N, CA, C and O of each residue as an XYZ file, in Angstrom:
832
protein
N    -138.365    130.527    -10.430
C    -138.535    129.067    -10.731
C    -138.900    128.131     -9.841
O    -138.423    128.317     -8.722
N    -139.539    127.251     -9.955
C    -139.748    126.125     -9.137
C    -138.640    125.125     -9.584
O    -138.262    125.004    -10.749
N    -138.197    124.471     -8.592
C    -136.905    123.496     -8.810
C    -137.647    122.093     -9.866
O    -138.780    121.611     -9.840
N    -136.592    121.803    -10.617
C    -137.063    120.691    -11.665
C    -137.248    119.348    -11.050
O    -137.800    118.394    -11.599
N    -136.679    119.372     -9.733
C    -136.623    117.604     -9.314
C    -138.261    117.809     -8.308
O    -139.181    117.009     -8.138
N    -138.119    118.833     -7.947
C    -139.708    118.811     -7.203
C    -141.079    118.920     -8.289
O    -142.156    118.388     -8.020
N    -140.901    119.474     -9.179
C    -141.606    119.419    -10.341
C    -141.888    117.995    -10.761
O    -143.009    117.488    -10.716
N    -140.675    117.324    -11.216
C    -140.387    115.920    -11.569
C    -141.437    115.088    -10.392
O    -142.452    114.465    -10.705
N    -141.028    115.220     -9.307
C    -141.198    114.380     -8.068
C    -142.860    114.692     -8.175
O    -143.515    113.655     -8.271
N    -143.552    115.780     -8.174
C    -144.908    116.200     -8.028
C    -145.727    115.468     -9.197
O    -146.837    114.979     -8.987
N    -145.051    115.430    -10.527
C    -145.597    114.778    -11.574
C    -145.477    113.449    -11.500
O    -146.180    112.744    -12.223
N    -144.566    112.896    -10.613
C    -144.542    111.566    -10.742
C    -145.421    111.040     -9.845
O    -145.954    109.970    -10.138
N    -145.723    111.655     -8.651
C    -147.074    111.605     -7.553
C    -148.279    111.572     -8.191
O    -149.179    110.889     -7.702
N    -148.472    112.240     -9.280
C    -149.834    112.651     -9.940
C    -149.847    111.458    -10.637
O    -150.813    110.723    -10.434
N    -148.922    111.068    -11.478
C    -149.114    109.812    -12.240
C    -149.024    108.404    -11.358
O    -149.467    107.370    -11.856
N    -148.480    108.402    -10.132
C    -148.734    107.305     -9.244
C    -149.854    107.095     -8.861
O    -150.283    105.942     -8.900
N    -150.634    108.130     -8.390
C    -151.985    108.039     -7.805
C    -153.368    107.004     -8.169
O    -154.067    106.300     -7.440
N    -153.389    107.288     -9.697
C    -154.514    106.632    -10.411
C    -154.263    105.052    -10.056
O    -155.171    104.311     -9.678
N    -153.085    104.696    -10.208
C    -152.735    103.358    -10.433
C    -152.789    102.872     -8.897
O    -153.335    101.776     -8.773
N    -152.413    103.362     -7.911
C    -152.569    103.278     -6.807
C    -153.885    102.739     -6.261
O    -154.009    101.688     -5.632
N    -155.111    103.830     -6.671
C    -156.370    103.746     -6.408
C    -156.975    102.146     -7.155
O    -157.808    101.410     -6.626
N    -156.344    101.929     -8.380
C    -156.563    100.876     -8.884
C    -156.310     99.335     -8.184
O    -157.068     98.366     -8.183
N    -155.214     99.459     -7.707
C    -154.809     98.489     -6.456
C    -155.605     98.356     -5.652
O    -156.021     97.237     -5.349
N    -156.041     99.482     -5.079
C    -157.094     99.358     -3.848
C    -158.142     98.912     -4.226
O    -158.594     98.005     -3.528
N    -158.621     99.162     -4.947
C    -159.934     98.691     -5.690
C    -160.111     97.216     -5.981
O    -161.163     96.586     -5.869
N    -158.996     96.778     -6.351
C    -158.803     95.333     -6.848
C    -158.555     94.543     -5.437
O    -159.159     93.489     -5.238
N    -157.771     95.002     -4.589
C    -157.718     94.399     -2.937
C    -158.962     94.456     -2.352
O    -159.066     93.648     -1.428
N    -159.849     95.058     -2.539
C    -161.366     95.554     -2.376
C    -162.145     94.217     -2.628
O    -162.579     93.407     -1.809
N    -162.202     94.219     -4.089
C    -162.784     93.277     -4.712
C    -162.324     91.638     -4.354
O    -163.133     90.740     -4.120
N    -161.094     91.513     -4.370
C    -160.577     90.485     -3.595
C    -160.877     89.952     -2.587
O    -160.983     88.730     -2.482
N    -161.049     90.693     -1.752
C    -161.497     90.749     -0.496
C    -162.951     90.300     -0.220
O    -163.256     89.406      0.569
N    -163.838     91.055     -0.990
C    -165.062     90.955     -1.014
C    -165.748     89.444     -1.267
O    -166.672     88.902     -0.660
N    -164.837     88.913     -2.540
C    -165.007     87.747     -3.408
C    -164.395     86.409     -2.166
O    -165.031     85.360     -2.065
N    -163.269     86.636     -1.413
C    -163.423     85.781     -0.565
C    -164.281     85.940      0.880
O    -164.277     85.000      1.674
N    -164.833     86.873      1.101
C    -165.630     86.786      2.039
C    -167.070     86.008      1.635
O    -167.839     85.543      2.476
N    -167.266     85.964      0.270
C    -168.304     85.535     -0.516
C    -168.284     83.874     -0.286
O    -169.141     83.136      0.199
N    -166.948     83.587     -0.836
C    -166.744     82.199     -0.884
C    -166.715     81.552      0.600
O    -167.165     80.436      0.858
N    -166.243     82.241      1.334
C    -165.992     81.775      2.720
C    -167.480     81.604      3.317
O    -167.911     80.672      3.996
N    -168.040     82.586      2.942
C    -169.610     82.648      3.655
C    -170.572     81.362      3.332
O    -171.352     80.723      4.039
N    -170.067     81.227      1.566
C    -170.789     79.967      0.937
C    -170.889     78.740      1.414
O    -171.910     78.075      1.587
N    -169.147     78.310      1.738
C    -168.645     77.304      2.242
C    -169.278     77.259      3.905
O    -169.569     76.142      4.333
N    -169.447     78.259      4.664
C    -169.914     78.438      6.099
C    -171.484     77.749      5.958
O    -171.912     76.970      6.810
N    -172.225     78.132      4.822
C    -173.715     77.978      4.625
C    -173.715     76.536      4.079
O    -174.777     75.917      4.124
N    -172.539     75.908      3.532
C    -172.689     74.733      2.908
C    -172.483     73.415      4.528
O    -173.003     72.362      4.896
N    -171.544     74.248      4.950
C    -171.045     73.435      6.206
C    -172.192     73.134      7.069
O    -172.455     72.004      7.478
N    -173.037     74.472      7.394
C    -173.881     74.340      8.233
C    -175.245     73.287      7.876
O    -175.649     72.377      8.599
N    -175.737     73.659      6.709
C    -176.547     72.689      5.869
C    -176.462     71.271      6.169
O    -177.327     70.475      6.536
N    -174.914     71.101      5.869
C    -174.403     69.715      5.993
C    -174.498     69.200      7.709
O    -175.001     68.115      7.999
N    -174.080     69.911      8.497
C    -174.030     69.646      9.764
C    -175.608     69.561     10.200
O    -175.858     68.558     10.868
N    -176.519     70.276      9.991
C    -178.173     70.360     10.110
C    -178.690     69.005      9.317
O    -179.595     68.290      9.747
N    -178.204     68.848      8.494
C    -179.157     67.269      7.513
C    -178.303     66.271      8.891
O    -178.980     65.703      9.748
N    -177.128     66.223      8.884
C    -176.474     65.085     10.006
C    -176.976     64.975     10.913
O    -177.430     63.843     11.077
N    -177.259     66.084     12.166
C    -178.196     66.234     12.892
C    -179.257     65.382     12.654
O    -179.132     64.227     13.061
N    -180.690     65.824     11.852
C    -181.614     65.587     11.379
C    -181.574     63.481     11.479
O    -182.386     62.738     12.030
N    -180.361     63.146     10.742
C    -180.360     61.653     10.428
C    -179.870     61.409     11.876
O    -180.729     60.724     12.431
N    -179.024     61.636     12.577
C    -179.128     61.200     14.072
C    -180.245     61.215     14.969
O    -180.627     60.412     15.821
N    -180.666     62.292     14.585
C    -182.206     62.330     15.496
C    -183.135     61.293     14.906
O    -183.856     60.760     15.750
N    -183.286     60.893     13.708
C    -184.062     60.022     13.159
C    -183.706     58.658     13.637
O    -184.491     57.825     14.088
N    -182.250     58.520     13.459
C    -182.024     57.113     13.931
C    -182.236     56.653     15.647
O    -182.636     55.622     16.189
N    -181.819     57.784     16.082
C    -182.319     57.681     17.658
C    -183.867     57.629     18.147
O    -184.312     57.101     19.167
N    -184.478     58.249     17.244
C    -186.139     57.819     17.515
C    -186.420     56.699     17.143
O    -187.231     56.026     17.779
N    -185.896     56.297     16.175
C    -186.253     54.526     15.594
C    -185.941     53.840     16.550
O    -186.866     53.196     17.046
N    -184.526     53.696     17.196
C    -184.305     52.904     18.339
C    -184.917     53.059     19.597
O    -184.826     52.132     20.402
N    -185.659     54.306     19.957
C    -186.355     54.487     21.149
C    -187.510     53.560     21.013
O    -187.932     52.744     21.833
N    -188.064     53.923     19.475
C    -189.323     53.349     19.100
C    -189.550     51.756     19.496
O    -190.554     51.215     19.959
N    -188.145     51.150     19.118
C    -188.017     49.899     19.138
C    -188.110     49.509     20.594
O    -188.969     48.721     20.989
N    -187.224     50.065     21.379
C    -187.565     49.954     22.832
C    -188.785     50.016     23.567
O    -189.064     49.285     24.518
N    -189.646     51.100     22.994
C    -190.900     50.832     23.626
C    -191.814     49.892     23.229
O    -192.842     49.632     23.854
N    -191.387     49.255     21.972
C    -192.294     48.104     21.081
C    -191.941     46.480     21.956
O    -192.740     45.698     22.472
N    -190.953     46.434     21.884
C    -190.348     44.853     22.304
C    -190.097     44.735     23.541
O    -189.191     45.374     24.076
N    -190.925     43.833     24.225
C    -190.911     43.498     25.775
C    -189.826     43.423     26.144
O    -189.504     44.040     27.159
N    -188.938     42.676     25.475
C    -187.512     42.131     25.945
C    -186.296     43.571     26.248
O    -185.389     43.556     27.080
N    -186.609     44.601     25.391
C    -185.887     45.358     25.774
C    -186.479     46.713     26.721
O    -185.902     47.657     27.260
N    -187.725     46.351     26.642
C    -188.292     47.302     28.094
C    -188.056     46.329     29.465
O    -188.415     46.783     30.552
N    -187.633     45.397     29.411
C    -187.195     44.539     30.634
C    -185.761     45.062     30.971
O    -185.463     45.555     32.059
N    -185.140     44.943     30.204
C    -183.746     45.238     30.229
C    -183.953     46.942     30.699
O    -183.438     47.300     31.758
N    -184.580     47.759     30.013
C    -184.598     49.165     30.374
C    -184.615     49.412     31.842
O    -183.816     50.115     32.462
N    -185.921     48.553     32.459
C    -186.262     48.890     33.931
C    -185.137     48.459     34.795
O    -185.009     49.133     35.816
N    -184.299     47.500     34.624
C    -183.212     47.133     35.559
C    -182.042     48.225     35.374
O    -180.881     47.946     35.671
N    -182.421     49.502     34.860
C    -181.535     50.276     34.782
C    -180.370     50.178     33.974
O    -179.546     51.080     34.124
N    -180.188     49.528     33.378
C    -179.026     49.470     32.391
C    -179.588     49.884     30.954
O    -180.646     49.329     30.656
N    -179.145     50.618     30.174
C    -179.441     50.863     28.996
C    -178.854     50.067     27.571
O    -177.723     50.361     27.183
N    -179.480     49.290     26.992
C    -178.874     48.691     26.148
C    -178.206     49.095     25.008
O    -178.912     49.965     24.499
N    -177.327     48.939     24.415
C    -176.529     49.133     23.264
C    -177.628     48.949     21.920
O    -178.522     48.110     21.806
N    -177.286     49.878     21.098
C    -177.855     49.632     19.609
C    -178.104     48.389     19.120
O    -179.134     47.927     18.630
N    -176.779     47.786     19.357
C    -176.629     45.823     18.470
C    -177.784     45.176     19.506
O    -178.710     44.465     19.113
N    -177.567     45.535     20.815
C    -178.670     44.630     21.650
C    -180.059     44.902     21.326
O    -180.933     44.036     21.352
N    -180.251     46.147     21.014
C    -182.001     46.429     20.531
C    -182.038     45.603     19.331
O    -182.738     44.595     19.229
N    -181.341     46.012     18.514
C    -181.242     45.094     16.755
C    -181.389     43.949     17.259
O    -182.275     43.378     16.624
N    -180.894     43.151     18.261
C    -180.858     41.544     18.390
C    -182.079     41.336     18.674
O    -182.751     40.745     17.829
N    -182.624     41.701     19.760
C    -183.760     41.704     20.772
C    -185.065     41.726     19.889
O    -185.979     40.902     19.877
N    -184.915     42.893     19.144
C    -185.863     43.119     17.810
C    -186.099     41.968     16.815
O    -187.258     41.640     16.561
N    -185.108     41.369     16.267
C    -185.025     40.538     15.782
C    -185.658     39.030     16.236
O    -186.367     38.242     15.609
N    -185.161     38.987     17.427
C    -185.834     37.581     18.243
C    -186.993     37.855     18.515
O    -187.879     37.006     18.417
N    -187.206     38.998     18.882
C    -189.236     39.031     19.063
C    -189.765     39.035     17.993
O    -190.954     38.735     18.104
N    -189.408     39.267     16.809
C    -190.091     39.126     15.638
C    -189.991     37.374     15.300
O    -191.044     36.764     15.117
N    -189.001     36.832     15.253
C    -189.079     35.541     15.051
C    -190.016     34.819     15.862
O    -190.727     33.961     15.338
N    -190.106     35.131     17.349
C    -191.221     34.697     18.083
C    -192.484     34.904     17.863
O    -193.262     34.084     18.352
N    -192.946     35.855     17.206
C    -193.987     36.314     16.761
C    -194.471     35.298     15.384
O    -195.573     34.784     15.194
N    -193.517     35.241     14.726
C    -193.704     34.516     13.235
C    -194.042     32.991     14.087
O    -195.053     32.360     13.779
N    -193.435     32.663     14.786
C    -193.548     31.321     15.181
C    -194.841     31.016     16.173
O    -195.118     29.875     16.543
N    -195.584     32.181     16.547
C    -196.721     32.260     17.245
C    -197.818     32.385     16.405
O    -198.809     31.783     16.817
N    -197.938     32.920     15.460
C    -198.425     33.217     14.252
C    -198.663     31.548     13.467
O    -199.808     31.164     13.228
N    -197.765     30.905     13.217
C    -197.674     29.886     12.176
C    -198.628     28.657     13.902
O    -199.625     28.006     13.592
N    -198.330     28.613     14.794
C    -198.991     27.700     15.726
C    -199.985     28.131     15.384
O    -200.437     27.320     14.576
N    -200.836     29.168     15.524
C    -202.032     29.503     15.686
C    -202.704     28.929     14.183
O    -203.792     28.376     14.024
N    -202.018     29.148     13.508
C    -202.377     28.670     12.057
C    -202.887     27.572     11.808
O    -203.918     27.391     11.159
N    -201.815     26.291     12.590
C    -201.973     25.010     12.931
C    -203.127     24.582     13.453
O    -203.875     23.674     13.091
N    -203.203     25.480     14.514
C    -204.262     24.916     15.543
C    -205.681     25.649     14.856
O    -206.738     25.233     15.331
N    -205.765     26.544     13.944
C    -207.034     27.020     13.578
C    -207.421     25.804     12.269
O    -208.549     25.522     11.864
N    -206.354     25.342     11.889
C    -206.943     24.294     10.981
C    -207.288     23.077     11.484
O    -208.240     22.447     11.023
N    -206.599     22.671     12.401
C    -207.111     21.622     13.302
C    -208.410     21.703     13.677
O    -209.215     20.786     13.515
N    -208.725     23.036     14.302
C    -210.355     23.366     14.905
C    -211.311     23.096     13.542
O    -212.392     22.511     13.614
N    -210.672     23.679     12.143
C    -211.502     23.804     11.056
C    -212.057     22.349     10.932
O    -213.271     22.202     10.790
N    -210.986     20.952     10.991
C    -211.011     20.072     10.910
C    -211.896     19.123     11.903
O    -212.127     17.939     11.654
N    -212.304     19.735     12.930
C    -212.793     19.137     13.919
C    -214.167     19.588     13.765
O    -215.046     18.810     14.133
N    -214.542     20.873     13.217
C    -215.614     21.374     12.839
C    -216.291     20.521     11.447
O    -217.477     20.229     11.294
N    -215.536     20.329     10.828
C    -216.093     19.859      9.510
C    -216.590     18.319     10.037
O    -217.713     17.935      9.709
N    -215.829     17.569     10.758
C    -216.202     16.537     11.539
C    -217.489     16.401     11.878
O    -218.314     15.674     11.325
N    -217.676     17.223     12.940
C    -218.697     17.022     13.361
C    -220.328     17.349     13.054
O    -221.373     17.025     13.617
N    -219.919     18.347     11.592
C    -221.200     18.761     10.885
C    -221.452     17.764     10.075
O    -222.596     17.567      9.665
N    -220.242     16.864      9.673
C    -220.898     15.440      9.411
C    -221.220     14.587      9.912
O    -221.838     13.682      9.352
N    -220.886     14.596     11.215
C    -221.522     13.379     11.917
C    -223.194     14.057     12.389
O    -224.147     13.277     12.393
N    -223.326     15.014     12.632
C    -224.384     15.625     12.833
C    -225.381     15.328     11.851
O    -226.505     15.018     12.244
N    -225.096     15.385     10.474
C    -225.900     14.951      9.233
C    -226.408     13.609      9.109
O    -227.484     13.223      8.650
N    -224.943     12.636      9.852
C    -225.546     11.346      9.505
C    -226.006     10.859     10.482
O    -226.161      9.644     10.359
N    -226.437     11.441     11.847
C    -226.729     10.835     12.782
C    -228.339     11.197     12.648
O    -229.149     10.387     13.098
N    -228.856     12.578     11.947
C    -229.995     13.181     11.655
C    -230.475     12.051     10.625
O    -231.631     11.635     10.695
N    -229.588     11.562      9.678
C    -230.140     10.511      8.855
C    -230.595      9.376      9.300
O    -231.635      8.801      8.979
N    -229.588      8.988     10.237
C    -229.801      7.590     11.144
C    -231.117      7.737     11.745
O    -231.979      6.950     11.353
N    -231.436      8.613     12.640
C    -233.002      8.822     13.150
C    -233.860      8.843     12.558
O    -234.917      8.339     12.940
N    -233.698      9.512     11.256
C    -234.863      9.141     10.341
C    -235.343      8.154      9.616
O    -236.493      8.073      9.184
N    -234.181      7.135      9.424
C    -234.357      6.121      9.142
C    -235.000      4.882     10.019
O    -235.626      3.858      9.746
N    -234.517      5.511     11.208
C    -235.076      4.422     12.444
C    -236.239      4.762     12.518
O    -236.907      3.727     12.513
N    -237.017      5.818     12.598
C    -238.298      6.131     12.782
C    -239.238      6.017     11.308
O    -240.426      6.334     11.233
N    -238.469      5.532     10.271
C    -239.401      4.950      9.143
C    -239.682      3.586      8.991
O    -240.383      2.972      8.187
N    -238.743      3.130     10.261
C    -238.919      1.555     10.300
C    -240.327      1.106     10.893
O    -240.914      1.837     11.691
N    -240.824     -0.047     10.503
C    -242.635      0.173     11.278
C    -241.866     -1.001     12.429
O    -241.016     -1.886     12.320
N    -242.803     -0.365     13.684
C    -242.626     -0.971     14.759
C    -241.459     -0.579     15.727
O    -240.991     -1.256     16.642
N    -241.062      0.800     15.267
C    -239.808      1.038     15.800
C    -240.259      1.507     17.312
O    -239.405      1.355     18.185
N    -241.201      1.922     17.597
C    -241.986      2.402     18.874
C    -241.886      1.434     19.778
O    -241.876      1.768     20.962
N    -241.791      0.028     19.419
C    -241.481     -0.956     20.221
C    -240.377     -1.288     21.004
O    -240.223     -2.031     21.974
N    -239.504     -0.423     20.231
C    -238.090     -0.831     20.706
C    -237.452      0.715     21.032
O    -236.275      0.972     20.777
N    -238.279      1.598     21.560
C    -237.833      2.814     21.678
C    -236.683      2.848     22.771
O    -236.837      2.139     23.765
N    -235.499      3.653     22.648
C    -234.601      3.632     23.806
C    -234.593      4.765     24.056
O    -235.188      5.604     23.379
N    -233.730      5.081     25.362
C    -233.541      5.928     26.454
C    -233.012      6.927     25.768
O    -232.631      6.739     24.613
N    -232.895      8.299     26.454
C    -231.710      9.268     25.943
C    -230.348      8.696     26.070
O    -229.471      8.978     25.254
N    -230.148      7.898     27.076
C    -228.647      7.554     27.337
C    -228.513      6.574     26.596
O    -227.321      6.416     26.331
N    -229.369      5.593     25.979
C    -228.985      4.428     24.810
C    -228.593      5.179     23.809
O    -227.522      4.912     23.263
N    -229.435      6.344     23.337
C    -228.826      6.996     22.172
C    -228.004      7.484     22.063
O    -227.336      7.242     21.057
N    -227.480      8.597     23.142
C    -226.258      8.917     23.329
C    -225.172      7.729     23.299
O    -224.201      7.925     22.569
N    -225.218      6.751     23.875
C    -224.360      5.667     23.474
C    -223.811      5.195     21.972
O    -222.709      5.123     21.427
N    -225.293      4.893     21.581
C    -225.062      4.519     20.234
C    -224.439      5.602     19.449
O    -223.542      5.246     18.685
N    -224.801      7.093     19.497
C    -224.234      8.170     18.736
C    -222.965      8.278     19.030
O    -222.150      8.387     18.114
N    -222.528      8.267     20.466
C    -221.068      8.178     20.573
C    -220.151      7.051     19.884
O    -219.067      7.243     19.333
N    -220.772      5.939     20.027
C    -219.998      5.053     18.888
C    -219.699      5.107     17.567
O    -218.688      4.690     17.001
N    -220.750      5.707     17.070
C    -220.514      5.995     15.825
C    -219.706      7.027     15.229
O    -219.140      7.030     14.136
N    -219.757      8.073     16.308
C    -218.760      9.079     16.279
C    -217.545      8.678     16.648
O    -216.626      9.341     16.167
N    -217.260      7.812     17.341
C    -215.761      7.406     17.458
C    -215.240      6.919     15.944
O    -214.290      7.281     15.249
N    -216.075      6.140     15.795
C    -215.754      5.224     14.474
C    -215.171      6.473     13.515
O    -213.992      6.594     13.182
N    -215.978      7.134     13.245
C    -215.892      8.430     12.079
C    -214.959      9.061     12.148
O    -214.309      9.399     11.159
N    -214.515      9.542     14.013
C    -213.410     10.257     14.177
C    -212.108      9.309     13.744
O    -211.290      9.766     12.946
N    -211.969      8.154     14.224
C    -210.825      7.208     13.774
C    -210.492      7.152     12.480
O    -209.315      7.153     12.118
N    -211.532      7.097     11.634
C    -210.970      7.374      9.993
C    -210.884      8.569      9.742
O    -210.210      8.773      8.732
N    -211.375      9.688     10.343
C    -211.200     11.040      9.487
C    -209.674     11.566     10.075
O    -209.158     12.625      9.720
N    -209.056     10.589     11.060
C    -207.726     11.393     11.476
C    -206.960     10.803     10.189
O    -205.765     10.760     10.481
N    -207.127     10.437      9.171
C    -206.264      9.945      8.445
C    -206.385     11.188      7.072
O    -205.646     11.037      6.099
N    -206.955     11.877      7.104
C    -207.280     13.423      6.674
C    -205.916     14.177      6.772
O    -205.485     14.388      7.906
N    -205.380     14.494      5.972
C    -204.096     15.524      5.928
C    -204.664     16.803      6.446
O    -205.885     16.962      6.458
N    -203.666     17.925      6.968
C    -204.058     19.212      7.270
C    -203.279     20.012      6.740
O    -203.613     21.196      6.717
N    -201.923     19.573      6.120
C    -200.939     20.391      5.365
C    -201.135     21.838      4.834
O    -200.415     22.789      5.139
N    -202.321     21.881      3.908
C    -202.792     22.924      3.615
C    -203.912     22.931      3.272
O    -204.417     21.822      3.449
N    -204.934     24.021      2.637
C    -206.231     23.968      2.656
C    -206.984     23.294      1.479
O    -208.178     23.002      1.534
N    -206.001     23.024      0.172
C    -206.355     22.523     -0.954
C    -206.551     21.216     -0.868
O    -207.545     20.598     -1.251
N    -205.083     20.577     -0.088
C    -204.941     19.354      0.372
C    -205.888     19.010      1.221
O    -206.475     18.053      0.717
N    -206.323     19.264      2.182
C    -207.513     18.984      3.278
C    -208.762     19.309      2.454
O    -209.859     19.027      2.934
N    -208.679     19.856      1.305
C    -210.481     19.884      1.024
C    -210.721     18.529     -0.038
O    -211.804     17.985     -0.251
N    -209.508     18.189     -0.580
C    -209.470     16.947     -1.635
C    -209.781     15.861     -0.709
O    -210.807     15.204     -0.883
N    -208.917     15.590      0.348
C    -208.922     14.600      1.123
C    -210.519     14.780      1.926
O    -211.231     13.781      1.826
N    -210.861     15.466      2.372
C    -212.254     15.446      3.286
C    -213.290     14.700      2.144
O    -214.096     13.843      2.505
N    -213.144     15.208      0.497
C    -214.350     14.554     -0.025
C    -213.673     13.344     -0.576
O    -214.551     12.891     -1.310
N    -212.671     12.562     -0.668
C    -211.951     11.238     -0.535
C    -212.828     10.918      0.869
O    -213.924     10.493      0.504
N    -212.776     10.949      1.880
C    -213.066     10.574      3.168
C    -214.642     10.333      3.225
O    -215.187      9.274      3.536
N    -215.259     11.514      2.867
C    -216.872     11.047      2.494
C    -217.269     10.040      1.447
O    -218.200      9.266      1.671
N    -216.733     10.022      0.536
C    -216.837      8.981     -0.591
C    -216.781      7.662     -0.191
O    -217.582      6.797     -0.544
N    -215.674      7.478      0.669
C    -215.283      6.124      1.260
C    -216.073      5.933      2.519
O    -216.644      4.847      2.615
N    -216.212      6.794      3.508
C    -216.762      6.408      4.710
C    -218.013      6.645      5.052
O    -218.542      6.046      5.988
N    -218.728      7.691      4.214
C    -220.045      8.180      4.712
C    -220.753      7.963      3.405
O    -221.769      8.658      3.433
N    -220.684      7.441      2.505
C    -221.721      6.665      1.970
C    -222.897      5.649      2.201
O    -222.557      4.588      2.724
N    -224.200      5.801      1.901
C    -225.267      4.745      2.551
C    -224.741      3.584      3.313
O    -224.793      3.186      4.477
N    -224.087      3.106      1.917
C    -223.749      1.681      2.187
C    -222.758      1.410      3.420
O    -223.009      0.631      4.340
N    -221.679      2.121      3.302
C    -221.075      2.196      4.642
C    -221.430      2.764      5.957
O    -221.018      2.286      7.014
N    -222.263      3.875      5.864
C    -223.037      4.250      7.332
C    -224.090      3.060      7.992
O    -224.402      2.779      9.149
N    -224.453      2.539      6.718
C    -225.481      1.323      7.113
C    -224.567      0.279      7.888
O    -224.667     -0.106      9.053
N    -223.753     -0.030      7.019
C    -222.643     -1.262      7.774
C    -222.179     -0.945      9.233
O    -222.158     -1.686     10.215
N    -221.784      0.469      9.087
C    -221.193      0.865     10.211
C    -222.246      0.819     11.836
O    -222.059      0.277     12.925
N    -223.367      1.686     11.271
C    -224.509      1.787     12.300
C    -225.030      0.175     12.859
O    -225.097      0.059     14.082
N    -225.358     -0.928     12.100
C    -225.356     -2.184     12.381
C    -224.449     -2.903     13.310
O    -224.796     -3.765     14.118
N    -223.131     -2.412     13.087
C    -221.808     -2.865     13.886
C    -222.116     -2.410     15.336
O    -222.401     -3.130     16.293
N    -222.015     -1.265     15.302
C    -222.474     -0.348     16.588
C    -223.571     -0.726     17.446
O    -223.540     -0.655     18.675
N    -224.562     -1.138     16.734
C    -225.812     -1.468     17.399
C    -225.622     -2.741     18.011
O    -226.080     -2.999     19.124
N    -224.840     -3.696     17.199
C    -224.868     -5.217     17.544
C    -223.395     -5.085     18.818
O    -223.147     -6.155     19.374
N    -222.749     -4.205     19.121
C    -222.023     -3.890     20.004
C    -222.444     -3.252     20.990
O    -221.638     -3.286     21.921
N    -223.483     -2.605     21.224
C    -224.514     -2.278     22.097
C    -225.413     -3.065     22.499
O    -226.034     -2.725     23.506
N    -225.732     -4.268     21.876
C    -226.576     -5.354     22.344
C    -228.266     -4.769     21.782
O    -229.333     -4.946     22.368
N    -228.027     -4.063     20.505
C    -229.670     -3.336     20.142
C    -229.933     -3.944     19.066
O    -230.372     -3.272     18.133
N    -229.729     -5.431     18.893
C    -229.942     -6.041     17.802
C    -231.685     -6.022     17.534
O    -232.284     -6.361     18.554
N    -232.416     -5.755     16.588
C    -233.705     -5.836     16.733
C    -234.298     -7.060     15.890
O    -235.507     -7.293     15.905
């Protein structure tokens, strides 16, 4: 006969074997879950790192573009000194403000030129009317003027018109347009032009 204790020990070992297997399986499952969780965290950390790197690259590219576009940044870079990001931003702001001032100045000059063009066209039309009226007067051939005399009369008439046109405002196009029509009604109506031409002719000693 086999000893009882040995038999009991064998039976006990037999009963413990499935339990040990279950514990091993659970440990393996827990280990797999931990690895999966760790792998997910690593992937998320890596994705975050890549996104952050892309953001930094985009910012760096933007600053590099500003340095290439802004002349003052290029001048600083040529000296061998690399400007800070704050310096690049400030120089970019200063350059944009400078461009805006240049644009406003050009608009003012353009408005002034438009004003001069309008005045010259009006003067041209008035001069043509004066010449036609002069040719329509009987006996005008007897008092024919030289080109120099005609230019002197024309210049005197234009000077008077320019003096009156200086009162036209040029703050904006709407105000300028309204003021031009008022100026035409006041200084360029036939009676006003006739009076002005007679005055110029008297000043030039061309009274007929």
